[in-house]
Backbone as JSON Lines, residues from 0, in Angstrom:
{"i":0,"aa":"M","n":[109.25,-59.12,-30.27],"ca":[109.27,-57.67,-30.32],"c":[109.95,-57.17,-29.04]}
{"i":1,"aa":"E","n":[110.82,-56.26,-29.21],"ca":[111.55,-55.74,-28.07],"c":[110.86,-54.51,-27.51]}
{"i":2,"aa":"L","n":[111.13,-54.24,-26.27],"ca":[110.53,-53.1,-25.59],"c":[110.99,-51.78,-26.21]}
{"i":3,"aa":"S","n":[112.19,-51.75,-26.72],"ca":[112.7,-50.51,-27.33],"c":[111.9,-50.12,-28.57]}
{"i":4,"aa":"H","n":[111.43,-51.12,-29.33],"ca":[110.6,-50.82,-30.51],"c":[109.27,-50.22,-30.09]}
{"i":5,"aa":"V","n":[108.68,-50.78,-29.05],"ca":[107.4,-50.26,-28.55],"c":[107.56,-48.83,-28.05]}
{"i":6,"aa":"I","n":[108.64,-48.58,-27.35],"ca":[108.9,-47.23,-26.83],"c":[109.12,-46.25,-27.98]}
{"i":7,"aa":"D","n":[109.88,-46.66,-29.0],"ca":[110.11,-45.79,-30.15],"c":[108.82,-45.48,-30.89]}
{"i":8,"aa":"W","n":[108.0,-46.51,-31.13],"ca":[106.73,-46.29,-31.82],"c":[105.8,-45.4,-31.02]}
{"i":9,"aa":"S","n":[105.77,-45.62,-29.71],"ca":[104.93,-44.79,-28.84],"c":[105.4,-43.33,-28.86]}
{"i":10,"aa":"R","n":[106.7,-43.13,-28.78],"ca":[107.24,-41.78,-28.81],"c":[106.92,-41.09,-30.14]}
{"i":11,"aa":"E","n":[107.08,-41.82,-31.23],"ca":[106.77,-41.25,-32.55],"c":[105.28,-40.98,-32.69]}
{"i":12,"aa":"G","n":[104.45,-41.84,-32.13],"ca":[103.0,-41.63,-32.17],"c":[102.58,-40.38,-31.4]}
{"i":13,"aa":"I","n":[103.16,-40.19,-30.24],"ca":[102.85,-39.0,-29.44],"c":[103.37,-37.74,-30.13]}
{"i":14,"aa":"R","n":[104.58,-37.83,-30.71],"ca":[105.12,-36.68,-31.44],"c":[104.23,-36.33,-32.64]}
{"i":15,"aa":"L","n":[103.76,-37.35,-33.33],"ca":[102.88,-37.11,-34.48],"c":[101.56,-36.5,-34.05]}
{"i":16,"aa":"A","n":[101.0,-36.98,-32.94],"ca":[99.74,-36.41,-32.44],"c":[99.9,-34.94,-32.08]}
{"i":17,"aa":"L","n":[101.01,-34.59,-31.47],"ca":[101.26,-33.18,-31.14],"c":[101.5,-32.36,-32.39]}
{"i":18,"aa":"L","n":[102.2,-32.93,-33.36],"ca":[102.48,-32.22,-34.61],"c":[101.2,-31.98,-35.4]}
{"i":19,"aa":"L","n":[100.31,-32.97,-35.44],"ca":[99.09,-32.83,-36.22],"c":[98.02,-32.01,-35.49]}
{"i":20,"aa":"G","n":[97.98,-32.09,-34.19],"ca":[96.97,-31.36,-33.43],"c":[97.37,-29.95,-33.06]}
{"i":21,"aa":"G","n":[98.67,-29.67,-33.05],"ca":[99.17,-28.37,-32.63],"c":[98.65,-27.19,-33.43]}
{"i":22,"aa":"P","n":[98.71,-27.25,-34.76],"ca":[98.22,-26.09,-35.53],"c":[96.73,-25.8,-35.31]}
{"i":23,"aa":"L","n":[95.93,-26.84,-35.2],"ca":[94.5,-26.64,-34.98],"c":[94.23,-26.05,-33.59]}
{"i":24,"aa":"L","n":[94.97,-26.52,-32.61],"ca":[94.82,-25.96,-31.27],"c":[95.3,-24.51,-31.22]}
{"i":25,"aa":"A","n":[96.35,-24.2,-31.96],"ca":[96.85,-22.82,-32.0],"c":[95.82,-21.9,-32.65]}
{"i":26,"aa":"V","n":[95.17,-22.36,-33.71],"ca":[94.13,-21.56,-34.36],"c":[92.97,-21.32,-33.39]}
{"i":27,"aa":"A","n":[92.56,-22.37,-32.69],"ca":[91.48,-22.22,-31.72],"c":[91.86,-21.25,-30.6]}
{"i":28,"aa":"L","n":[93.11,-21.3,-30.17],"ca":[93.57,-20.4,-29.12],"c":[93.56,-18.95,-29.58]}
{"i":29,"aa":"V","n":[94.1,-18.69,-30.76],"ca":[94.18,-17.32,-31.26],"c":[92.78,-16.75,-31.5]}
{"i":30,"aa":"V","n":[91.92,-17.53,-32.14],"ca":[90.56,-17.04,-32.4],"c":[89.81,-16.87,-31.08]}
{"i":31,"aa":"G","n":[90.0,-17.77,-30.15],"ca":[89.35,-17.63,-28.84],"c":[89.8,-16.37,-28.11]}
{"i":32,"aa":"L","n":[91.08,-16.07,-28.18],"ca":[91.58,-14.84,-27.54],"c":[91.0,-13.6,-28.21]}
{"i":33,"aa":"L","n":[90.97,-13.6,-29.54],"ca":[90.41,-12.45,-30.26],"c":[88.92,-12.27,-29.96]}
{"i":34,"aa":"V","n":[88.18,-13.35,-29.93],"ca":[86.75,-13.26,-29.63],"c":[86.55,-12.84,-28.19]}
{"i":35,"aa":"G","n":[87.39,-13.36,-27.29],"ca":[87.29,-12.96,-25.88],"c":[87.56,-11.48,-25.68]}
{"i":36,"aa":"I","n":[88.54,-10.96,-26.39],"ca":[88.82,-9.52,-26.32],"c":[87.64,-8.72,-26.87]}
{"i":37,"aa":"G","n":[87.11,-9.21,-27.99],"ca":[85.94,-8.53,-28.56],"c":[84.73,-8.57,-27.64]}
{"i":38,"aa":"Q","n":[84.52,-9.68,-26.98],"ca":[83.4,-9.78,-26.03],"c":[83.62,-8.87,-24.83]}
{"i":39,"aa":"T","n":[84.84,-8.75,-24.4],"ca":[85.13,-7.87,-23.27],"c":[84.9,-6.42,-23.64]}
{"i":40,"aa":"L","n":[85.33,-6.05,-24.83],"ca":[85.16,-4.66,-25.27],"c":[83.69,-4.3,-25.47]}
{"i":41,"aa":"T","n":[82.9,-5.23,-25.97],"ca":[81.49,-4.96,-26.23],"c":[80.59,-5.35,-25.07]}
{"i":42,"aa":"Q","n":[81.11,-5.99,-24.06],"ca":[80.38,-6.49,-22.91],"c":[79.25,-7.43,-23.31]}
{"i":43,"aa":"L","n":[79.51,-8.23,-24.33],"ca":[78.58,-9.24,-24.8],"c":[79.16,-10.6,-24.43]}
{"i":44,"aa":"H","n":[78.62,-11.21,-23.4],"ca":[79.2,-12.44,-22.88],"c":[78.27,-13.62,-23.13]}
{"i":45,"aa":"E","n":[78.05,-13.91,-24.4],"ca":[77.27,-15.08,-24.79],"c":[78.22,-16.22,-25.14]}
{"i":46,"aa":"P","n":[77.98,-17.41,-24.64],"ca":[78.89,-18.53,-24.96],"c":[78.9,-18.9,-26.45]}
{"i":47,"aa":"V","n":[77.76,-18.75,-27.11],"ca":[77.67,-19.12,-28.53],"c":[78.52,-18.18,-29.38]}
{"i":48,"aa":"V","n":[78.62,-16.92,-28.98],"ca":[79.41,-15.95,-29.74],"c":[80.88,-16.36,-29.74]}
{"i":49,"aa":"G","n":[81.35,-16.97,-28.69],"ca":[82.74,-17.42,-28.65],"c":[82.94,-18.79,-29.29]}
{"i":50,"aa":"L","n":[81.9,-19.61,-29.29],"ca":[82.04,-20.96,-29.8],"c":[82.01,-21.04,-31.32]}
{"i":51,"aa":"V","n":[81.09,-20.35,-31.94],"ca":[80.91,-20.46,-33.39],"c":[82.14,-19.99,-34.17]}
{"i":52,"aa":"P","n":[82.74,-18.84,-33.86],"ca":[83.94,-18.45,-34.61],"c":[85.1,-19.42,-34.44]}
{"i":53,"aa":"R","n":[85.25,-19.99,-33.25],"ca":[86.31,-20.97,-33.04],"c":[86.08,-22.22,-33.88]}
{"i":54,"aa":"L","n":[84.84,-22.7,-33.89],"ca":[84.54,-23.89,-34.69],"c":[84.77,-23.64,-36.18]}
{"i":55,"aa":"V","n":[84.34,-22.49,-36.66],"ca":[84.52,-22.16,-38.07],"c":[86.01,-22.03,-38.39]}
{"i":56,"aa":"A","n":[86.76,-21.37,-37.54],"ca":[88.2,-21.19,-37.78],"c":[88.94,-22.52,-37.77]}
{"i":57,"aa":"V","n":[88.61,-23.39,-36.84],"ca":[89.28,-24.7,-36.78],"c":[88.89,-25.54,-37.99]}
{"i":58,"aa":"L","n":[87.64,-25.49,-38.41],"ca":[87.22,-26.23,-39.59],"c":[87.94,-25.73,-40.84]}
{"i":59,"aa":"L","n":[88.04,-24.42,-41.0],"ca":[88.75,-23.87,-42.15],"c":[90.25,-24.22,-42.12]}
{"i":60,"aa":"A","n":[90.85,-24.12,-40.95],"ca":[92.26,-24.48,-40.82],"c":[92.46,-25.97,-41.11]}
{"i":61,"aa":"F","n":[91.54,-26.79,-40.65],"ca":[91.61,-28.22,-40.91],"c":[91.54,-28.51,-42.41]}
{"i":62,"aa":"L","n":[90.62,-27.85,-43.08],"ca":[90.49,-28.07,-44.52],"c":[91.71,-27.57,-45.29]}
{"i":63,"aa":"L","n":[92.32,-26.49,-44.81],"ca":[93.5,-25.96,-45.48],"c":[94.73,-26.84,-45.33]}
{"i":64,"aa":"I","n":[94.92,-27.41,-44.15],"ca":[96.12,-28.2,-43.91],"c":[95.87,-29.7,-44.0]}
{"i":65,"aa":"L","n":[94.7,-30.1,-44.49],"ca":[94.37,-31.52,-44.59],"c":[95.38,-32.32,-45.42]}
{"i":66,"aa":"P","n":[95.82,-31.84,-46.58],"ca":[96.83,-32.63,-47.32],"c":[98.13,-32.82,-46.53]}
{"i":67,"aa":"W","n":[98.55,-31.8,-45.82],"ca":[99.76,-31.9,-45.0],"c":[99.56,-32.9,-43.87]}
{"i":68,"aa":"L","n":[98.38,-32.84,-43.22],"ca":[98.08,-33.77,-42.13],"c":[98.09,-35.21,-42.64]}
{"i":69,"aa":"L","n":[97.41,-35.44,-43.75],"ca":[97.34,-36.79,-44.3],"c":[98.71,-37.3,-44.75]}
{"i":70,"aa":"G","n":[99.51,-36.41,-45.3],"ca":[100.85,-36.81,-45.72],"c":[101.69,-37.32,-44.57]}
{"i":71,"aa":"H","n":[101.68,-36.59,-43.47],"ca":[102.45,-37.01,-42.3],"c":[101.9,-38.29,-41.7]}
{"i":72,"aa":"W","n":[100.57,-38.39,-41.65],"ca":[99.94,-39.56,-41.07],"c":[100.24,-40.81,-41.9]}
{"i":73,"aa":"V","n":[100.11,-40.7,-43.2],"ca":[100.38,-41.84,-44.08],"c":[101.85,-42.23,-44.03]}
{"i":74,"aa":"Q","n":[102.73,-41.25,-43.97],"ca":[104.17,-41.54,-43.87],"c":[104.48,-42.31,-42.58]}
{"i":75,"aa":"F","n":[103.87,-41.9,-41.48],"ca":[104.09,-42.59,-40.2],"c":[103.56,-44.02,-40.27]}
{"i":76,"aa":"E","n":[102.34,-44.18,-40.78],"ca":[101.74,-45.51,-40.84],"c":[102.51,-46.42,-41.79]}
{"i":77,"aa":"T","n":[102.99,-45.88,-42.89],"ca":[103.76,-46.68,-43.84],"c":[105.06,-47.16,-43.2]}
{"i":78,"aa":"S","n":[105.76,-46.28,-42.52],"ca":[107.01,-46.7,-41.88],"c":[106.74,-47.69,-40.75]}
{"i":79,"aa":"L","n":[105.63,-47.52,-40.07],"ca":[105.28,-48.45,-38.99],"c":[104.96,-49.83,-39.55]}
{"i":80,"aa":"L","n":[104.15,-49.88,-40.6],"ca":[103.78,-51.16,-41.19],"c":[104.95,-51.85,-41.89]}
{"i":81,"aa":"E","n":[105.85,-51.06,-42.48],"ca":[107.01,-51.66,-43.15],"c":[108.01,-52.25,-42.15]}
{"i":82,"aa":"S","n":[108.0,-51.76,-40.93],"ca":[108.97,-52.27,-39.95],"c":[108.48,-53.52,-39.25]}
{"i":83,"aa":"I","n":[107.23,-53.87,-39.4],"ca":[106.7,-55.05,-38.71],"c":[107.32,-56.34,-39.21]}
{"i":84,"aa":"P","n":[107.45,-56.6,-40.52],"ca":[108.04,-57.89,-40.94],"c":[109.47,-58.11,-40.44]}
{"i":85,"aa":"S","n":[110.21,-57.07,-40.28],"ca":[111.59,-57.25,-39.79],"c":[111.62,-57.68,-38.32]}
{"i":86,"aa":"L","n":[110.53,-57.52,-37.61],"ca":[110.49,-57.89,-36.22],"c":[110.02,-59.33,-36.01]}
{"i":87,"aa":"L","n":[109.42,-59.91,-37.03],"ca":[108.9,-61.28,-36.88],"c":[109.9,-62.34,-37.13]}
């Protein structure tokens, strides 16, 4: 196995992690900002008030984009596993 293959797989793995985690992090960021603004306006600074909406929003976003996430993940794993015999 050559070092270039390891570097390529690592780069693709990091790119995939960012691609799959990015939308969920963006949802958490947007909901966190909205809840933070709401807490500032109402002067209600409870940590649970900010945590629960973020968790619910990320869970809903995860369930909505789950087929897309699995499709990309399976495609990456399939290409990775198919390239192994050519290296042996």
